[in-house]
N, C-alpha and C positions, 0 to 999 in steps of 0.2 A: 087275387090275380097272380101271376108270376110278374118278375119286373125285370126292368134292364139290369139292374144293380144286380139282381140275385142271380142270371147268367152271366156277369160279368165276373163274381164271384166264383162261377166253377171254369173260367179261363178264358170265356169270349170277349173280344174285344167291343167296344162299344157299338159300332155300327154293326158287327156282325150279330151282336145281340137285337139290334133294332128290325134287320132284314131278317132274321129268325124268328122274332114273334111277329111280324108282318105275314111271313109266310104259313105260322101256325093258326092265324086268325083268317087270313083270306082263303084259305085253301088255294089248289091250284092257280096260278097265277103269272100273267108278263112280269117282264124286267119294269116297265115302266109302272104298272099298277101297284108293284113292290116297292119302287122305289118310291113314290107317291105319298105310299102309307105309312112307310121307313122314314120320311123326309129327309131325304138324300136326293143325289143328282145321277139320272139313270147310268152314266159312264162308270160311277163308284158301284153302283148298284151291280153290274154285270162282274166286276171284279171280286164284289164277295160272295155273290151267288156261284162262282166258280170256286172259290177257297171254302165255302160250304160244302159244295159238291163233292171236294177232292176228301173234305172229312166225312162225307158219305150222310151228312144230316138232311140233306135235300137231294132230289134227282129231277131230269130233266125229260119232259113228256113230250113227244113227237108225233103227237096226233095231228096236230094242225101245221099250216104253213109258220104260223108265229108262234115263237118257241115260249113254252109257257114251264113253271117251273114250281115242284111241290115239295113239303117238308116230308122228310120219312118220319117213322114212328117216332115221339118223343125219345122211346127206350133208346133211340141209336146213341143219345148222347151219352149214356152209360159207355159204347164202344170208343166215341168221342174221346172222352176222359180217360178210359185206360190207355188209349193208343197214345195219349199225351204221356201219362204216367211211364210208358215204355220207353218211349223217345228220351225222357227227362235221365230216367237210371242209366240209358246206355249214352247220352251225353254224358252223366257221371263217370264213367268209367274209363269215357275216352280221356277227362279231363284228369283222372286220377293218372293214367298213363303217361300224359304229357307234360306232369309235373316236375320230372327228372330234367327232363328237356328245356322246362322253362326255368327253371333255375340255374341250369347250367349258363343261361344267356342274363340273368337277371342281376344286376349291377348294384351291389350291397353297400356300397361306398355312399355315405352319406354327401347330399349334394347341397350345398349354402343356398337359403332362400330369402328373399327380400319381400317385406309386405309393406307398401305405403296406405296411410290411413289419412284422411283429411277431415276436418271439420269435429264439431264438439262429439256427436257420436262416433265418428270414426276413430278419435282419440280415447273414448271410452271403452270402444271394442278391442284395441290395442291394448290397454291397461288392465282390461278382461283378462286377457290371455295371463297375465303372471298368475292369477290363481290355479294355473294349470302346472305350476314348478312342484318338483319333486324335492325339492332341497331350498335350504334357506336362501332369501333373494336377497344380492347386494344391490343396495339402493343409493343413488346420490340424488336428494329431494328438498322440496321448498314448498312449505306450506301457503305462503301466501298468493304466489299464481296458480297453483294446482286449485285451493279455493274458490278464486275467482274463475278459473276455466270449468269446473265439472260441479260445485258447490260443494261445501263443508259437509252435509246432509250425507252426498253420495261416498265420501270417503269415510265418513264413518261407517254407512253401510258395510263398504269396501272391508274395512277394518275386521268386523264381526263376521263376516264371510271368509278371511284369511284365515282368521281363528278359529273358526269350524272346521275348515280344511287342514288344521297343525300345520301351516305354514308360518315360518318364523321368518323376520328380515332382520338385518343390519343395515343403519341408515347414517348417512353423513349428510348435513344440512346445515346451510347458513343459520346462524343463530339470529333470530326473527320472534316476534309475538307468536306469531301463526305456527311456526316449530315449535315453539314452547310449549302451545295448547296442546299439540301431536303429542309429543314424547313425555309429557306430564303423566300418559297411560301407556308406559311402555310395559309397564310388568303385565297389564292386562291385556295387550294388543301384541303379546310376543315379539316384541320390538327390541332393539338395543340400538342406542342412538348415541353418534357424538356431535354436538354443534360446534362449529368452527366460528370463529369471527365475520359477521357480516358484511364488515368496512373492507375488510382483504378478500375475502372467496365467497363472495355472493353469487350464488347463479340461477337463473331462473328457468332450467332444463331440467326433466327428470331421466332418470335412467335406471332403469330393472336390469341387473343382471341373474339369471336365474337357467337351472340347466344348460341347453347349447342356444340359449336365444339371451339379444339384446335388445330392451325395448327403450327406444328415445323419443320423449314426447315434449314437443316446444307446448309449453302450457298458453304464452301470449299467441303464437302463431298458429296454435290450433291444427297439428299435425304430427303423426308418430311415424316412425318406422321399426318394423320388427326385423330383426338380422336374426336369421337361424343357421349358425355356425359352429362346428363343435372349436374348432381353431381360433377363430374371432374370440368366441366365448371365453375361453380357456386364458384367452389375453388378457380381456377385461377383467376377469376376475384375480389375476397375476396384480395387473394395476391397481384394483381396489384396494387387494390388501395390503400396497404398499402406500396408496393415498388414507387406509387404516391406521395404520403405524404412526404415518406422519399427522393426522387429525389426534389422535392420542395426547402428540407433545401441545397441540395447539389448542384443545378442547376449552370452550368457554363452560360447557355442560356435558355431560357423559352418564351414560345407566350401564357404561363397561361395568361389569362386575369379575371379580377372583377370587371367589369365595367370599368375601366380605362387600359389603356395601363401599363402592368407590367412587361414588358423585363426588365430582367437583365440585368446590363452594361456586356459586353464581357470585360473578363479579360486574 
């Protein structure tokens, strides 16, 4: 037996399918009978019957004082679909014709966007956005607080997915045991790191700078902000490069290379 879903696949709305099937099964019937069979209210039934009549899938019988409706031959469904296709083709032609006018008023200038995320799941969602990066991500990071916020297991999985997407990172982080645990895998995880003295430069927030975005996360307060702005991102990138050069001079440990292994001895 034909189902509502099969009719929906042909372009019928849900209630249209129910009314049409009701009419096929009932034969000539009143709106009240059709509404009861289709399990919808009578006012809605009148609206749908009018729509089906306009599509020439049903007709109105006027031989009694009480208005009755009857389904046309199911073959009319072919005409119904052909008319829909014809209308869609006409709409497509009109759309093509309108494109030049639409483009003439389209503002192509990038507009800054700010998105706010809250709670553990929100911070995770913001952090996941970094996996869309088309370039090396510049990062201010700290291992201890991020592991507490989202778990070390999550970040180990994140690192693997980042590597699978061929996204490298450059990281400045305070020198802590947790940071050491991360950077020891720098080569495998496409990461270049500089650890700076934690007693002077400890920070608990995470900042990722990539493409035209800056993701700032507070692991302790569990919220994050993603700013999408070309101008601001460029400013943050230049500031990071300045910090990177300074961090080299203060490094306690680094995986920065210049053709040869240039790790600084652990002190």
